[in-house]
Every structure is written in C-alpha cells, then in structure tokens.
N, C-alpha and C positions, 0 to 999 in steps of 0.2 A: 273375664279379667285379662286372661291372658292374649284375647283378642287384640284389649286395650294396650296392652304392654306394646304388641306388634303395630298397631297404629301410631304409637309414638316415635315407635323406630324409623319405620316409614318415614314420616313426617321430620324427624331430627337427620333422617339422610338425604333429602330433597334439600333442607334448610342450609347442611353441610357442603353441598354441592354448588349450591347459588350464593356461597362466600368463600370456598375456596379454587372454583373454577369459570375466574369471571373474565379472566385473557383468553388470550388465542389459544382454540382446542385444536391441538395437531395430531393429524392421522398417525398412526402406527401400523400401517401395512407398509405394501413393496411403493415404488414408484408406481409401477404398471397400476396396479388397485388403484390410487392416487388420479390416474389417468382416466380409466374407465369411470370412478364418481364424477370426476369432472363432465365428462360425456355425459353423463346421465341427468346429471343435476344443471348441465348448461353453464357452468361455472369454469374462471381460471383458477389453475391452480398458483397459491401462494409457495414458496418454495424458499426455506433458509438456508441458505450455504455457509455452513460453520464450519469451526475448527476447533478441539478442544486446547486450543492453546492461544485464541485470539481474545485480547481484552474486551473491544468493543463487541462482540460476538457475546460473550459474555454480559453485558449491560444490557443490551437488548433483553437476553434471556430472561434477567433478575429483573429488570427494572421499567423494561417497556412494554413487551409482549404480554406479562401478565395484568394489566391496565384493563379497566371495566371498558372502556371506550375505543381500546385498540380491539381487545376482545370480540366488542358487539359489531363492530363494522368488519372485522375479517372473518367471523363466524359466518356473519349473514351471505356474502360476497363471495368466498373463496373454499376452494379445497387446499388446507393449509397442512403444509409438510415442513419438518426439519431435517435436513441431512448433513452427518460429517462428512465432509470433502474426503477424508483420510482414510474412511473406514467403512467396510463391506458395500453395497450399491455406492455409497458417495464417492468412491474412488473413479468409478466408471461414469457416473453423472458430472463429475469434475472435468472430464475427458470431453465430454459432449457438449457440455455446456461454455467450456477457457474459462473456469473460471481463474483469476488469478490476484483477486484479491478478498479479505476476508472482515466482515461478512458482505456477500452479495447476495440480494435479496431480487430473486426471479419470481415475474409474472407470466406464466405458460399457460398457453392454451392446450385443448382436449387432447390435439395431434403432437405436444409435445414442444412445440415452437413459442420461443422467447417471445414475447410482444412489448415488454417493457423491464425496467432493471432502474434498482438505485444499487448504493454500495455506500458501505460505511454504517457506525451507529448513529442514531440520531433521535430526536425528541418522537414525542409521539404523535403530537400535529406536526411533523411532517412527513413521519411514515403514513400516517391516513392522508395526507394531502398526495403522496407519492403514489398511493394505493387506488385513490380516485381516480389519478388521470392513468391508470390501467385498465380501469373501467370504461373511459374516453376516450375510441379510438382515436379522436381528435389531439388527445391531447399525450398520445405515445408516443415515446422517445424515436421512434421511427418512422414517423409521420411528422413530427417540428424539424427531424436531421432534414429530410426529405426536400419539404416548404424553405430552410435556408437555403438549400444547393439550389435550391430551384431559382432563387432569387428575393425571395420575401425579407424585407427587411425594414418592415413596419415596429415603430419602437415598441409598441406593446407584445407584438410577437416577440421582438428578440429579448424582450427582459422574460418571457415567458420560456422562451429556448434557453438563455442563459440558468435560469432556477432549474431546468431540466440537466442540465450536461453537469452545474453543478452537486447534485444529486447522484452523479455517477463518476464523481470526482475525473472527471475530464477536463486537465487544466489546460491541454495545448486549446479545445476547445472553447474554453471560458475563456482563454485570453481573446481568440479571432473576434468571438460573439461581444465581449467587454469592451473591447474597441470600437468595433462597429458603432454600439452604444452611443460612446462618449465623443465619436467622431458626428453621430447625428445631434449631438445635444451640445453639452460643455462638460469640461472636468469638473469647472465649479458644481453644478447640479450636485455630484454626489459626494460633497465634502460634508458631508454630516454621518452621524452614527447609523441610522438605517441603512444607508445604500450605498457609505464606502465600499462593502464587497464587491461592487461594480469596479471599483477603482483598481482593486485589490489583485481581482481576477484577471485584469487588462496584462498587469506585471510589465509596466512601460520601464524601456530599457536604460540605462547609464547614458546621460547626454541627451536623451530626447526631450524635446521640449515639455512633454507631461511629468518626466521623471524632474525637469528643474523646476517647474511649477510647485510639486511636491516637495521638495527639499527646500524650497523658499520658505513655502508654508509649514516645514514640519512639526515648531510648535502649534499650529491647528490638529496636524495631523494626531499626532503622540495623545490631543485631547479626547480626539473622537473616535480613535480604536483602542486595543486592548494591547497591552507592551508585548506580548509574543508577535501580532500582526503587524505592529507598528517597527521591529527590529527584522522582522521577515519581508517587510517591503521594500525597504534601504537595504538592507543588509543580504538580500539575494542578489538584487540589480548590483549592486560593487562588486559582487565576489566573482558574479559572471563577467562583468566587464575585468575586472583583474587576471582572470584565469585564462580569457584569451590575449590580454596584453602580458601576460606570460610567456604563452606559446609564441609570439612574436617578439619580444626585446633584446636587445644586442647582450645585455649581459647582467647581473644579479643584482648591480646598485640602481640599473635602470627602473627595475623592478621595483625594487624597495622605495625608492624614491617615490615609484606610483602609489603603491600603498600609503605610505606616508601622508600623500596628498589626498587621497580618498579619504584616509582617517582624519584628516583635520577636518575636513566637511561634513562627514557625520563620524563623532566619534563613540567607541566602542568596548568594549574587555577583549575585542578578539584579536588586537593587533599583533601581537605574539605569535600566535597559533597560525593566522592569515600568512604570514612571512612564513613559517615553517612549512605549511602545505603548499603553498606557491613554488615554493624552493625546488621542490619534488616535480612539479610542473614541467618547471623551468628547463631541469636536467632532462627531463624525459623527451621534452620537445627539441631539446639540443643534441640529443643523442648521449647525450653522459650517462649512459645506464651503469656502468659500473660504479659511478661516483652515487648515483641515486641507492643503489642495491647496497652499498657498504654504508652509506650512512643510514640509512633503514635496518640494517644487522645492529649498528654500532648503538642505534635507540634501544633496539628489542632488548638488549643484553643489558644497557642502562635500567630496564624496567623488570630486572632480576626474572630475565629468562619466561617473563608470562606467555604461555601458551597460545593465547588468544590472542597477541600482539603478534605473533608467529604467524598463526595462521589467517591473520588480515594481510598478514605482508604476501605469503603465500595466494590468497586471490587476487593482492593487486598486480602481483606477476603474470599470471593466467589469465587474465581480463583484458592486461595491457598488450598489444600486438607486438612492440618494439620488445619488453622485455619478456615475453614467451617464446619469441625466435632466437633469446640468447641461451644457447646449449649452457655455457658455464654458469650462469646465474642457476638455472632449472637444474641441475646435476648438484650445484652444490646445496643446493636447499633440499634436495632429496637427501642427502646427508644429512643434516638438520633435523628433518623430518623424521629418518630415519632413527635420530639416537632419542627423542620422543618417542616413538613407537615401541622401543626394546625399554623404557620407563613404565612399568606395571602399575607403579603407585600411580605415579603424575600425567603420564603421558601417552598410555598406551591408545586413549581413546581418541583425542585430536591427531594426532601425531600419523595414525592410520588411516582418519579422514584427509589428510594433508597428501600422505602417499597415495591415495585413492585416485586424490584429482591429478596429481603430478605424472601416474602413472598412464592416466586416461589422456593426457596433454599428449602423454610420449606413443600413447597409440600403442600401450603392454597390458594386453588385456587380461593374462593370467595375474600378473602383478597388482593389476589395479581391482582386480575381481576378489583378490586373496585380502589386500587390505581393507577392501569395503566389508567383507566377512566379516573379516576382526574387528571392527568397529563397530559394526552391528552386534555382534555377542557382547563386547564386554560395554557398548551404550546401555543395552537390553539389562544388562546386570544391574546397572545403577538408576534404571528407570529414565534414563533419556527416551529424546522421542524419535523413534526410528521410522515415524511417518511422515515427516515435515517433509513439505513442497519441493525444498532444496537438497533431501537424501533420495528421494523417489526421482529425483532429475536425473541426480549421480547414477544411481543406480541402472536407469532406464540408458544413459548414456556409455556406460559400460558394457551393457549386452550388446547394444548397437556394435561393438567394435568389432 
C-alpha cells in the first residue's frame, strides 16, 4: 500500500513538471558555469538581459518564454540564462556586452563572443525565427552586415537584412536598407498592409519625391496602416523639417507661418504644442538663451511648481551646450534645486538629484557626491530604483571627477 502511494506521488510529480515546465528552462548558476555547459554540450548560450522595471521584459517573461513551442526549441538548442542587468553579476555583464536597450537577447558562443542579437519584446514566432538565425552562421547579423558592406544588393538578401536589423531596432541601418530596396523596385510595390513596413523603415524626408507620393496618397496609407504608424510616418518627417527650419529662419513669424503651412498639408492635434516646442528651438539657435530660460521657469511655475517639470528643465540645460555654458543660468537653477532639496516632504529626493547633476557639471566633486548620497538614501527609503542605468551613470561620472 505504501509503495503504491509512493508510485502515485512520483507519477504525479512528473505530470506536474510536464504541465508547468513547458517553457524555457533557465539555468540558475553563474555565467561562467553556463559557458562551461555550453562548451560541454556544444551549444550557444541564450541570455535574456532584462531589468526589473522594463515592460517588454515582463511581457517576454510572462507571455512568451513560458510557451511550449518556445521552450521546446530553446531547451533543445541553447543553454538558457536570465540576467538582471542591474544586480549581481549582471552589472559586470552589462558593461562587458554593452547593453543599452532592454530587453536585449544575446546568443553567445562558448568563448563568450556574441554571435547574434535581438532587441525588444516580440511574439513567439519572431523569437524562434531569431533563434534559428543565430544557429545558422549565414543568417547571423555579423555575416549579413559584412555582405551588405561588401556590396551585396540582391533584393532577396536586402529583405533578409532589413528584417534582421529590424529585430535589432537599428533604425539608421533600417532606413539605409529600406531605401535601397525601394530604389531597386518601386514605392508602389510596398503600398500594402503586409509590406508597408519597408516604406516606414525608409523614413523618407519631407519634400522628397517619395514623401510627396505618400502625402498625395495619404488616404491609402491611412487605410493600410495602424493609426500610430500613420501619425508617426508623417508627423516625424514634418517635425524634423520644422526643427531644421526653426534653426534657420529669421524670426518667429516665419517659423509660425511654416508650421501653419505644414499643418494644412497634414492636419493633426499638435499645432499649439509644435509651435511652443519649436519656439524654444528658435531661441537657442538665435542665442536668445535668457529668453528661453525665463519662459521655461515661467511655465514651470504655472504648472504649480511640479518638481518633475523642473527636473526636465535641468536636463535640458545640461545637455544643451549653449545653455550649459551660461553661468548665470546654471547658478540660478542651482538655487532653485537647493530650495527643492531643503523640502524634506516633497523635494529632497529630486532636488538632490538635480544638485548632483549640476555640481557634476561644475566639476565640484564634493558637493556632487554629497547631493548624490542624500538622493540615494532618501530614494531608498521610499523604495525608489537606485540601480536604474541613469543613476549608475551619474555615480560613475561623479566618481571620475
């Protein structure tokens, strides 16, 4: 009777494993151990590079990796590992492999060399397709890139290469390859729902013959695309044109007239926002820096002093060379940040984050480090993310002073 119960328990255990372990089985050891296993089994490593705050990472973990077809393929062909890029040995691996986007999915040989890469969340079909490419040396991204650079312009190859760089979110290369494809054929060939991604990838600029063709046929474009793709296709081309115009025009009237003209060609809900945004571009291009700053602060005050609005202004100042060079502007904003930092109830965290950045810019290591330490302490108390890449980069920059 006892043996019978044990047998039932063993059978039940195997049944449960079959039911609940159908997806990718990830290793739980170190990366070094994964390399050793990959060498022993003559397999590639599949490494999911993720973070705790990344939405597409969670999508893959919850909806894609557990699927049986995904598990069957990956468990048979790869040594699978997951690494949080902000914790444990993931921090060193992040630097080693130069991860800048999440999720990044690496295919690595037993020597530790990346042979193929995918970026972003994707359906199971695309994930398996990418994995198959990793197993075929002729389909790996490095091989395809070399063929393109060596002059291969065969249409079938170009389509293969476009899909490969699309899986990497390499928008610059996508544009180059898509333009090559359309130049070899015609834009009309891709005016359908299944292949319009080729046109979208090309990113034809405002005023080009291809852009004018799309504008003349915008009703057809709207019919075969999702609303987001339609708005992005035209909106980004118009905004890029207007941004360049804002830097070159003589006055704000000229700029607003050009914005109105473009709005008539492609009506949308962003007219006032566009005018407001490009007004600031015009001020910087024409060295009206104090005007830029005064208006930004005025708007921030009108937003009831929202600290995140001020933090955005801080970042704009520091990443814009002309503004960052204005000592009066930087010093005045330090006073604003100090006021926030002194508010233990509502401003101490972001106020000190801003101060750390501003003192870093002024190369005052002691004050930057002190503000950063207060930020880390207070942010940790409320459960904030102290391992976010932006926080890590700030710490490293301060340490290097």
